[in-house]
DSSP file (Angstrom, degrees, kcal/mol; ACC not computed):
  #  RESIDUE AA STRUCTURE BP1 BP2  ACC     N-H-->O    O-->H-N    N-H-->O    O-->H-N    TCO  KAPPA ALPHA  PHI   PSI    X-CA   Y-CA   Z-CA
    1    1 A M              0   0    0      0, 0.0     2,-0.1     0, 0.0     3,-0.0   0.000 360.0 360.0 360.0 135.1  113.5  123.5  106.7
    2    2 A M     >  -     0   0    0      1,-0.1     4,-2.2     4,-0.0     5,-0.2  -0.425 360.0-123.9 -75.6 150.4  114.2  123.4  110.5
    3    3 A R  H  > S+     0   0    0      1,-0.2     4,-2.5     2,-0.2     5,-0.2   0.910 112.2  52.1 -58.9 -43.8  114.9  120.0  112.1
    4    4 A A  H  > S+     0   0    0      1,-0.2     4,-2.3     2,-0.2    -1,-0.2   0.905 109.1  50.4 -60.7 -41.1  112.1  120.6  114.6
    5    5 A G  H  > S+     0   0    0      1,-0.2     4,-2.2     2,-0.2    -1,-0.2   0.893 110.1  50.1 -63.9 -39.1  109.7  121.4  111.8
    6    6 A T  H  X S+     0   0    0     -4,-2.2     4,-2.4     2,-0.2    -2,-0.2   0.911 109.8  50.2 -66.0 -42.1  110.7  118.2  109.9
    7    7 A E  H  X S+     0   0    0     -4,-2.5     4,-1.9     1,-0.2    -1,-0.2   0.905 111.1  49.3 -62.5 -40.7  110.2  116.1  113.0
    8    8 A L  H  X S+     0   0    0     -4,-2.3     4,-2.2     2,-0.2    -1,-0.2   0.905 109.4  52.6 -64.7 -40.7  106.7  117.5  113.6
    9    9 A W  H  X S+     0   0    0     -4,-2.2     4,-2.1     1,-0.2    -2,-0.2   0.927 110.1  46.8 -60.6 -47.1  105.8  116.9  109.9
   10   10 A W  H  X S+     0   0    0     -4,-2.4     4,-2.2     1,-0.2    -1,-0.2   0.860 109.7  55.2 -64.6 -34.3  106.8  113.2  110.1
   11   11 A S  H  X S+     0   0    0     -4,-1.9     4,-2.2     2,-0.2    -1,-0.2   0.915 107.9  48.6 -63.7 -42.0  104.9  112.9  113.4
   12   12 A L  H  X S+     0   0    0     -4,-2.2     4,-2.6     1,-0.2    -2,-0.2   0.905 110.2  51.3 -64.4 -40.9  101.7  114.2  111.7
   13   13 A L  H  X S+     0   0    0     -4,-2.1     4,-2.3     1,-0.2    -1,-0.2   0.905 109.4  50.8 -62.2 -40.8  102.2  111.8  108.8
   14   14 A A  H  X S+     0   0    0     -4,-2.2     4,-1.9     2,-0.2    -1,-0.2   0.906 110.8  48.7 -63.6 -42.0  102.5  108.9  111.3
   15   15 A I  H  X S+     0   0    0     -4,-2.2     4,-2.1     2,-0.2    -2,-0.2   0.931 111.7  48.7 -64.1 -45.4   99.3  110.0  113.1
   16   16 A C  H  X S+     0   0    0     -4,-2.6     4,-2.5     1,-0.2     5,-0.2   0.892 109.1  54.2 -61.3 -39.5   97.4  110.2  109.8
   17   17 A G  H  X S+     0   0    0     -4,-2.3     4,-2.4     1,-0.2    -1,-0.2   0.883 107.4  50.3 -62.5 -38.9   98.7  106.8  108.8
   18   18 A K  H  < S+     0   0    0     -4,-1.9    -1,-0.2     2,-0.2    -2,-0.2   0.918 111.8  47.6 -65.6 -42.6   97.4  105.3  112.0
   19   19 A W  H  < S+     0   0    0     -4,-2.1    -2,-0.2     1,-0.2    -1,-0.2   0.892 117.9  41.4 -65.1 -39.3   94.0  106.9  111.4
   20   20 A N  H  <        0   0    0     -4,-2.5    -2,-0.2     1,-0.2    -1,-0.2   0.817 360.0 360.0 -77.8 -30.8   93.9  105.7  107.8
   21   21 A G     <        0   0    0     -4,-2.4    -1,-0.2    -5,-0.2    -2,-0.2   0.442 360.0 360.0 -97.1 360.0   95.3  102.2  108.5
């Protein structure tokens, strides 16, 4: 997995967490 892809994935998780929390 590319580093950029991993960073984007974690960013999406953080956004989803904000919406859910």
